[in-house]
N, C-alpha and C positions, 0 to 999 in steps of 0.2 A: 546615244545620245541621252532619248526618254528615261532608258532603265538607268543610267548613270544616275542623274537628275531626279531619280524618284518620282516622274512624272507619266509613267506607263499607265494607264488604264484610270487616270486622274483627271479632271477638267481642271485646266487652266488657261489663262489669259495672258497674254504676250505683249510687253512692249520692250522693241528695239532701238533704243536709245542713248548716248552718253547722256550723262546726268548735268546737261546744260539747262541753267534756269528757265528758259524759256519752253523746253520740253515738259516742264509741269508733270513731274513723276509723283509729286506728293498729293495731287488730285487724283492718281490711280490708288495709291495707298491706301488714302483716307475713303477711298468709297469701297477698296476691299474691307477695310476694317467696319464700316457699315453692314457687311454680308456676313460678319462674325457667327449672327445669331441664326441667322436663315440659311446661309451657305458654309457653313464651319471647314468644309472639303474642299471648297474652292482655291487655288493657287496662282499667283501672280507671279510670273517668271520677267526678270528684268534684264535684260544679255545690253553688252555694250560696257565701254570706258569709262573711264571718271572724267567729270566735268567742274564747272564753276559752284554747281550746287550740290555736290557729293556729300558735303559736311550736312545739309540741311537735310538731304535726303536719309543719309545713316540717321539722324536723330529721328527724323520723322519715323522711319520702322521701329525704330526702337521703343519708341511710344506708342504704336499704334494699338498694341495687344494682339498682333495677326504678324509678327515676325516670324515665326515658324512657317510661315504659310506662302511667304515672299523667297523665290528662287534667284539665286543670283550669280550666274555663271560667267560673268565677265564678258569678254569678247569671244566671239564662236567663229568657226569659220562658217563658209558658205553653205557648205552639207548639212553643217549643225543647224543653220539657220532654217535652212528650206525643210529640216527632220522637224522643228519645231513649229512653222509655221503650218503643216500639215497634221501636228498635232493638237494643236490650239483647239480650242472652244471658239476662241473669238482673237484677234488684235483689239488693244486698246491702243489711242492714240491722242491723247488728253494736249498735243502743245500748243500753245500758246500763238506760234508762229511758226509758218513752212511756206516756201515759195511753191512746193510741189508735193512733196511728200511720197517717197520710194518705194520706203517700208508698205504703205497703205497697197499700192499697185501691186508690189510683190505678194503681198500678201491676198490680197482679191485672184490674182493670177492662179495661184496655187490652192484657192478652194476655201480659202480662209476667212469667216465671215469677219467684219470690220467693226468697230465703235470708234467714232472719231471726234475730235474738235468742230462745232459747226460755227467757227469764227475765223477760219484760215481755209487756205486751199483745198484742203483734201476733203472740205466737204461736197466741194463739187466736183474731186476728183471719183469719190465712191459715189455721190449719187442718191440715187434711189437702192443702190445694193448695200448700203451701210445706215445705221444708227447713229445721229448726230446729236451733242450734247454741247454745253456752255462750258468752256473749258474749266471756270471756276464753280460749277454746279456739283459739288460733292455728292448730294444725294441723287441729282439727277444719273449722275455716272453709275452708282449704286444700284439704282432702277434698271438701265440698259445692260449693264454687266448681267444683274439675276434673269431679265429678260430673255437674254441670249443664252444664259445657260439653262434656262428651265425649258427652252422651247425647241424643240427639236425642229419642227417644221420652220420654222422663222431660218434656223441655221440653215438648214436646206435650201431653202429659197435664197439667202442672203449670198450663202456659196455660188449657186448657179447664176444668180445674177451677176455678183464680183466676178465671176471667168468670163462673162458674155464681156461684160464692162470693158474689162482689162484687156480683152482680144483687141479692142479700136486703137489702143496704145501702143503704136509701132515706133522702131527708129525711123522709120520711111515717114512717117506721118509727122515727128521730131522735126525732122530734116526740112520739110515742105513749111510746118509750120514757121520753123528759123527763117528760111527763106522767104516767106511772104512778110513775117515782120521785118527783115533787112529791106526789101523792097519799097516795103511802106515807109520806112522811116527815111530812106533815102529820097522817095518822091516828097515827102513832106520838107527835108531838108533843102532840097532843090525848089521848092516853091517860095521858102522862105527867103533863098538866095535872090532868087528875081525878081519879090518885093520891095525888098532890100536896095538892090542895083536900080528898082523901076524911079523908087524915093530919091536916090540920091542923085540920079541924071534929069530929073523933072523940074 
């Protein structure tokens, strides 16, 4: 996979996401453009299908001055995505809205450092295992991307912390949390019904 995409032995940043507007690919592209003088060899790999922001994303790539360093393989298989996670310098995830952020968990589980949006649930998910940047702070993303590319020790620490943190997220834990939330909702609803009934009969 890496050989076919010309990524073997090359530093690259991975963003696996369909080009929906809220995924905010444009920040990642502009941040990479900000590195064209200091890190001309670093590439950005954008996997996933096309969404509502595809035309805008393509236009920004064309105008970025670094289109030759942006790799777009489209949809990839699970095995190919794992290979991309394992080979990546870091996952970048500048999304403006996420309910959870499964790609961030997948990356951490595979020892891939993560740089995430500071304003969504992924910041809590990554915790101290990742770098968090405002999704609209292009200069901040350039700095974070350069930092993770340049600092081998930081990457090793982020990778180890990410693996440890990801280990705490299991399907059993998810089921327990969902069950607890459902029981709490039932208890609250039951309390409201009791209050309403009392008010009607008093």
